[in-house]
N, C-alpha and C positions, 0 to 999 in steps of 0.2 A: 780622378780623385786619387791623390797620392796617399797611401796608408801611412800612419804614424801617429805620434802623440804631440799635441800642440798645447801651449799654455797661454792663458790670458794674463793681464797684468797682476792678477791676484793669485796666480799659480794654479788656477782651476784647470784640470786636464780635459782637453778636447780630443777624443780618441777616434781615429778614422781607420777603417779596415775594408777589405775587399768583399766581405760577406759576413753574415751574422755570427757564424762560428769563429771566424778570425777576430771579429770585434769582441766577442765574449772573452776570448783568450787575452786580447789586449786590455780589456777592462780589468781582468784579474791581475795581469802583470803590473799595470800602473797602480792598482790598489795596493798590491804587495809592496811596491816601491815607496809609495807615500805613507802607508799605514801598517807596515809589517808588525810593529809591536802591538798595536791595537787589535789587529785581526788574529794574531797568534794568542793573545790573551783570551779573546772570545772563543777561539777554537778549544783552548784548554778548559775554559769555563763550561762550555757545552759538554765536554767529555768528563768533567769532574776531576781534572788533573792540575788545576791552577795552584793548589797549595804546595805542589812540588817545587815551585820557584817563588811563590809569593808568601809562603809560610802559613802560620796558624790562623791568621786573619781571614784566609780564604777557605778554611776547612769547612765552615758551616755551609757555604754555597756548594762546595764540591760534594759534600754528603747529600745535600738535597738533589743535585744534578744526577747523582748515581741512583738515589732512591726513586726519583720520578722517571728515570730511564730516558733522559733527553737524547743521548747518543743513539740508543737502540730505536727510539721512535723516529729519529731522523733516517736511520737505515731503512726502517719499514716504509716510511713515506717515499724515500728515494726509489726503493724497489718497485713501487707502484706508479712511478712516473711513466708517461708515454715515451716512446723511443726518441722522438725529436727533442722533447724537453730535457730528457736525461743527457742527450748528446750536447745540448747547449750548456747545461750546467757543468758537464764534464770539461768542456772547452774553457770555461771560466776557471775551474779548478786547475787545469793544466797551466793557465796563465799565472795563477797565484803561485804555484810551485816553481815556475820559471823565474819569478821575481823575488822570491823570499830571501835568497842569499844577498842580493844587492841591497834590498831594503834593510835587512838586519845589519849589514855592514855599516850603515850610517845611522843606526838607532842605538843610542847609548844604553838603553834599558837592558839590552841583551847582555852586555858586558857586566852591568851592575848586578844582575841576578844569576849570571852563569848559564842563562838559557840559550840553547841553540835552536834556530828555526826548525820546525818539524816538517811533516809532509801532510798535505791536505788530502783527504779521501773524497771520493765522488759525492758523498752525502754531507760533507762538512758544511757547505753553505746552508743546508736545511737545518743542521744542528745549531748553527749560529743564530738563525732566525728564531728557532724555538727558544734558545737561551734568552734572547731579547724579550720574548713575549709570553713566556710561561706564567709570569706573575702579572701580566698586563690586565687581565680581567679581575684581579683582586680577590681571588677565591679565599685568601686568609681572612677577609672580612666576615666570612661565614663562621670562622672560628671565634672571632670577636663577638658576633651576635649570639652565638651559643654560650659564650662566657657570661655575657650580660644576662641572658635569659635564666641561666642556672643560678646566678648570684643575686639578681634583683627581680627576676620574674620577666616573662615574655613582654609584658606591657612596657617595660623600660627600654626596649630595643629602639623604638621610634625616637626617643629623646636624643639618640646618637646618630640619627639619620644624616648622612653626608656623603660626599665623595670620599673615598678612602685616601689616607695620607700618602700612599705610595702609588696611587693610580695615575698613569700619565694621561693627559688630556691634550686638547688643541683648540685653537680658534680657526674657523674657516668661513669665507663668505664668497658669494658669487653674485656679480652684478651683470644683468643682461645688457645688451648693446644700447637699449634705449635709456639706460641709467648712466652711461659713461659719456665721456667727451672724445672717445677714440674711434667710434664706429663699430667697435667689437666688444665682446664681453670681457670682463676682468674677473680673474679667479685668484684669491689671495688667502693667506693664512700664516700660521706659525705653530708648528708642533711643539707641545710642552712635554719635555722629558727631563730626566736627570741630566744636568749639564756635565758633560764629560770632557776630558782632555786626553786624547784627541776627541773631536766632536762625533756624535753618533750619526750625523748625516754628512755625506760626501757630495759636494757639488761636482757635477760631471756632465760631459756631453758625449753621446755615443752616436757615431755616424757611419753608415755604409750605404751602398746604392739602394738598399731597400727602405731605409728610414734614417732620420736625423733627429735625435731627441736630446733635450737638455732637462736636467732635473736633479733631484736629491736622492742619491743611492744610500743604501746601508752597507758600509764597508764589510766585505766578506760575503755579500749576496749579489748575484748577477742581476743586471737590468736596473730598472728604476721603478720600484714598487708603488710608492705612495704619492710622490709629487713629481709630475712630469709634463713636458710640453713638446709635442711632436712637430709643431709648426702649424698644424691645422686643428688639433684638439689638445686640450690640457685637462689634467685631473688632479685632485687633492683629496685628502681624507682627514677625518678626526676619529677618535675613539668613540664607538657607538655606545659604550657603557653597557653593552649587552651582558647577560649572565649566561655563560655557556660552559662553565666548569663546576663540577659538583664535588663535595666532600662527603664521604660515607663513614659512619662508625662501623668498624669491623670487629667481629669476634673471631679470633684466631686460636688455633691450638696446635701444638707440636704432636707429630705422630712419627716417632723415631727421628730420622733425619729430615722428614718431610714436614710441611706446614699445611694445615687445612683451614678454610675460611667458611663461615656460616653464611649462606646466601638464601634467597627465597625458596630454593629447592633442596635445602639442607646443606650438610657439610660437603665441600668440594675441595679438591686439591688446588693449592696455590703454587705459583712459581716461586722458587726460593733459590738464591745463591749468595755467595759472599764475595765481596770485592775489597781490595786493599788500596787505601789512599796514601800516597807518599806525601810527607809534609816536611818542607825545608826547616831544619833546625829542631825537629821533634821526631818522635817515634811514628812509624806508620800506624794508620788507624784502619781497623777492619769494619766494614759496613755490610750488614745483612740487607739484601735487596729482596723484597717480597712483593708479589703482584697477585691480586685476587681477580675474580671475575668482573669487579667494578673497575679496577685499575691499580696502579702502583701504590704501595703503602708509604706515606710521607711523614708519618708521626707515630711514635711508639712502635710496638711490634708484637710478636707472638707470645711474649712473656708478660704482657700487660693485659689488664682487664678488657680494654678495648684499644684498637688502633684506628688510624684515620687513613683512608685511601682517597686518591684523586682520580676523577674520571674527566677526561678532556678530549674533544673531538679528534685531534690529530692521532692520538693513541688509539682511539676507537676505530676510526675510518682508514688510518694509514694514509692520510692526505694532508697536505699543507696548503695547496692551492698554487704551487709554483708554475703550473701550466699557464696561469694568467700572465706571468711576467713577460715572456717573449711576445705574447699577443698584444700586450699594452704597448710595447715598442712599435708595433706595426699599425697601431690604431690611426685612423684618419678622421673619424667622426665619433660623436658621443655614442652612437649605436655600437661601434667597435669596442669602446671601453665597457659599455654595458654587457656586451657579449663575452668579453674576456673575463669579467667578474663572475661568470657562472662557475668558474673553477675555485673561487676564493674560499678559504676555510678559516685561517688564523692570522691575525686577530680579526674580530668582527668590527667593521668600520662603517661610518657614514661617508659616502663618496659624493663629491660634486665634480662635474665636468662640463666643459663648454667647447664648442667648435666654431670655426670661421664661417660656417653656414647658418649660424643662429641656433644650433642645437644646444639644449641644456639638459643636465641630468642631476638628480638628487635622490639617492637611494642608499639602502643598507646592503652591505655585502659581507658574506661569511656564512658560518654554519652554527645554528643554535638548536639544541635538542628540545624536544617536547617532553615534559615530565611534570610531576606534581609541583604545585606552587611552593610547598615547603622546601623543596630542593634549592630554591633560589635564596633562601633566608638562613637556613640552619644546617647543621650536620645531621644527616638523616640515616636511619638504620639500614644497613646493607641487607639485612635478612628479611626485610619486608618488601614484597613485590610492588607495593603501591609507589615506590620511589624509583623504579626502573625507568630507563629512557624508553620513549615510545616514538621513534622517528624524529623528524626534523621540521622546523618551522619553514613553510614555503607557501606562497612566495613571500620574500622579505619586503618590508615596507619601502615605498617610494612616494615621492611627492612631485607635483608639477611646480615648476619655477615660474613665478610671475614677477618680473622686475628684479627681485633679489631673493637670495636664500642665505640663511645664516646657520652655522653649526658650531656649537661650543660645548658639547658633552652634556647639554641640558636634557630635561625630560621632554623630548620632542618627537622626532621621527621614529626613533628606536624605542620609545616608551613601552610598547607591548613586549619587548624582548629583555628588559632589565628590571632591576630592583632599586638600586641607588644610582642617582645621576648627580652631575655637578649642579650647584645652585644656578639659578637662571641669570645671575647678574651679568656675566660676560656676554651672553647671547643678547640680552636686552640692550646692553650698552652699545654693542656693535650695530644692532638694528637702529638704535636711536641716532648714532653717528652717521650711518649710511643714509638714513632718511633725511637728515639735516643738510646733506650736500647734494650736488648735482654735477653732471658732466665730469665724473671722476676719471682720473688718469692714474697710471701706475705710480708716478712720483708722489701723488697725493695720499696714497694708501698708508704711508707712514703715520699719518695723523690717527688712523684707527689702530694700527699695530702698537702704538706707544701710549695709548690713553691710560691714564693712571687713576681715574675715578673709582673709588672703592664702594661698590654697591652694597657690600655686606656690613658696612659700618652702622647701619640704621638701628638694629636692636640694642647694641651696646650704648649708643648715643641716646636712645630713647630712655633707657633705664637711668643713665647718668643725668639726663635732663630733669628727671622726676625727683632727684635727691634734694633734700633740704637739710639744714643744720650742719653743713660741712664746715670744716675749719677754713680759715682764710685762703691758704694756699690751694687746698683741694677745690674750694669754690671758684677760685680764679682759673684753675685747670678746667673745671666743668664749663665755665662761661666761655673760655677760649675755644674749647673743642666744639661747642654748640654753634660757633660762628665759622668753624673750619670748612673749607671748600671740599673736603673729603678726597683730596688728591694726594696720592702717595708719591710725592716727588722727592728726590734725593736731598734737596736743599731745604725741605720743610721741617721746621721744628714742631709744628702741630702734628704732622704725620708721625714723627718720632714719639711724641707724647701719647698719641692714640695707640701706637704699637706697644709702648711700655705699659699703658693702662690695660690693654687687651691681654698682654702676657701675664700681668699680675692677677687679673680676673681668672684667667685659665688656671693658673697655679692654685689659686684659692679654692676654686670649684673642685679641681682634681684632688685636693687634700681634704675636702669636706668629709665629715663622717658618713654622710649619706652615700658616698661612693667608695667607702673603705673596702667593701667587699670586692671591688674591681682593681684595687691597687696592686695586688699580686697577680701578675699575668699567669695564665695556665701554662702547664709544662709542655710547650711546643718548641720545635726547633727555632734557633735564634734567627734564622732567615725570615721568619714571620713576625719578628718583633715590631716592625713599624706599624703593623695592623693591630697589635695587642697591647701596646703601652698606653696607659690611661691618659697621661697628660696630652699627647698628640690627639687622641680621640676627643677629648674635651675641646681642644683648640679648633678642630675642624667641625665640631658640632655646636660651636658657641652660639650661633644664630638660633638654633632650636632651643638650647638650654636657657637663653635669655628671652626668647620671643614667644613663649607660651607653652612649649613642650617640655616642661620642667619635670623634675623628679621629686617625689615626696621627701620632705625634710630639707630640701635645698632652697635657701632664700637667696635668689639671684641678686636682689637689690642690696642685700647686706654684703654680698661678695664684691659688688661694684663699689659700694661705699668704702669698704676697707681698702680695696685696691687703689681707689682715688687718693685716699689719705696717704697710703704707702708711697705712691709715685710722686705725689706733691712734696712730701717730706724729704724724699731722696734726691730731689732735683737741686743740684748745686749750680749748674749753668746750663744754658740751652744746648740741646743735642739735636743734630739734624738726622733725618731718616737714613740718609746714605752713609752716615758714620756707623750705623748699626747694621744696615742692610747691605751686605757685601757678597759678591759672587764667591762661591766655594765649590769649584768643579771637582767631580770625582776623578781620581787618578789611581790606576792600579798600583803605582808606586808613589804613595804620598810623600811630599817633602815636608818634614816636621819643622823646617826653618823657613818655610815660605811666608812671605809678607801677606797681610790681609788683602783679599781680592778687591777689585774695583767697586766703587760705590754704585748702587743701583736705584733706579726708579722702580715703581710698581709694587705689587703685592699679590697674594694668592688669588683673590677674587677680582682683580683688575683685568682689563683686557691685556695689559702688559703684565702677564701673570708670572712674576718672579717670586717663587714661593720659599719661605722659611717654614718653621714649625712653631706656631704660636705657643708661648709658654715654655718652649725648649730652646730655641735659637732664632735670632733674627737673620742669620746668614741664609743665603739663597743656595739651595741645592738643585732646584728644578725651575725651569723657565723655558723661554723660546729657544729650542735647539736649532732653529733656522727661522728666517722670515722670507717670504717670497710673494711676488705678484706676477701672475701669468697674464700677458696681454694677448688677446686673440686677434686684435687688429694688426699688430706688428710685433712678432715675437722678439725682435731686437729691442723693443721698448720695455721688455720684462725686467724685473728687478729681483735681487735676492741678497742675503747676507747670512753669515753664521757667527756664533759667538767668538770663535778663535780664528781659524784660517783653514786653508785647503789641505795643508800638509800636517801630518801627525808627528813629524820629527822635531824634537826640541832644538832650537837654534836655527832651524831653516827660516829663511826670510818670510815664508808664507805660513809659518806655524800659528802666528797670532796677529797677522796684519789686518784682519777684518774686525778685530775687537773694538777699536775706537769707533768704527761706523756702527757696529751693533749696539754699543753703549749709548751712542748719540741718537739712535733710532733711524739712522740713514740706511737706504737701500742702494746696493751697488748694481751697476749695469750687467746684464747678461749679454756677453759678447757673442755674436753669431757670425761675424764676418771673418772668414778664415784668413784673409789678408792682414787682419789686425792681431793675429796670434803669432806666437814664436814657436817654431818647430823645435822639438827636443831631440837631442842626439840619441842614438841607439846604444850608447855605451853601457847603460845600466840594464 
């Protein structure tokens, strides 16, 4: 086996080395070459130093990263790694550092911002991982529920029950061999995240004499954490929607230069220091960092009546679960995947796996604290002992797989561990589609990935169907939507009319006097705004607000009636859904002159979950950050695709060459034959 980097026709790196440490270094080097700007932005974000070159728009995140102590937590977790894992992570970091200069030389963003590539520390991959996942469990939703309870009363909380507007989810499904036409199991899915440019997942192959794994890596993190195929076993995850982060109301007081916090045992010393954030184009900003016995203070401070602290497992345990990563690469059977997951901490996932021997796995992995049920719903007082953590949930739930298993963030396997879950529409629809077919193959899975049926349309259409006395145009709109097939396809004018009606209903409910007390969000940092803004909250809770869990004084039918008249009167000519629903990927350096993104099929609650924010924008910010099918009969028959391409460098031929396939719902082949790959020179 000749070491080196090889590329398939789509520019995906296939990395070969003599041993696992050399391979980790090679993965770091090729990642730096392909994704230098992306991983350097993530390094700076995890350290709270991104405003130094991105300007004031990055200041709110940097302040949060400093206050929540991301970088310090990463150092703590790295210090607790076993020697072998630390050496493996260190080899990856050495590779990144070796590749940064060559990668930066071909990345125009460095010249545009005046940024020079820095140096990665041994703990930087752990910090990047934390930066990606610190908001993953949606703890700011507890700030929202506290806001609702204080303004409208605790009984109003359930009216807004929904998955949070910034929580990432996924689809995943597993078909046992008897349900396929291949002779082996099929494992498929699509992680839903904010669509970024460059993409958040990196297609890659890692091979050495000990193992040969293809999968989706997170740039800046060694190994293949979430979606991989070793040839004999494959695994995939979705967000378990578990609740494992708590927010505490803290009473703080200054005592000279020190700060004290009131806990269950009285006043105790808190950690306090001041940091300075450099901001491009503006004055530096000083940030006071305070940490109590519960955790870092993330809102308000010692000079306020109460502050808010965050308690989360990596900070408490000094562990992230990185020891699982090299073990996953060595896995041969589902039992090996299961064993590797004993290390897993953050985030809490539902995991599915299958192997060539017929083994199947469906379980939750991660760390969830045991504590009072109120901790899962509200901000709880730090000074009351009843809300302290009391160990960890164990064992975590698992289920036997009979024929097929589906995971889509719904209230299923992980129900005992969470509070709010995704609506069941995606899970039900995937199950329905799978059960309607037989002898499935990898190529056929695109039918599931791209399904556009909108299961959440029912409550709004039910209210609309009950309306009488509408004007002629609104009545025609009603009649047309009641005959609509509920598919959110880009060319559908009915889908566009439904979306326009839904947005108008959301805006009318959000502006209703019954919700006036929620219109002004509480004074929390801007980074939490997606969870605290009223209109998005109404949009994501619309099913509940229209379907029976309403609020006193809110006349849902009147809101729908007025919205129907508004939309019908405003319609000059037919609009297609794709004209409204366009991809808007996040970029660290946004282009203000960029043309509208491509037209999209799908919607938030479709299996093809391309999400806007109802009532705010039809543009899509979140969707399938990758699609894959792992074939356990023949790995070379596996398929995958990402929204843009394998390379993060603008202008590179492989920067966005997969976008057409992603938009069309096509899946590209996973090349495994080394003879069909092109060897790359060592010049970079």
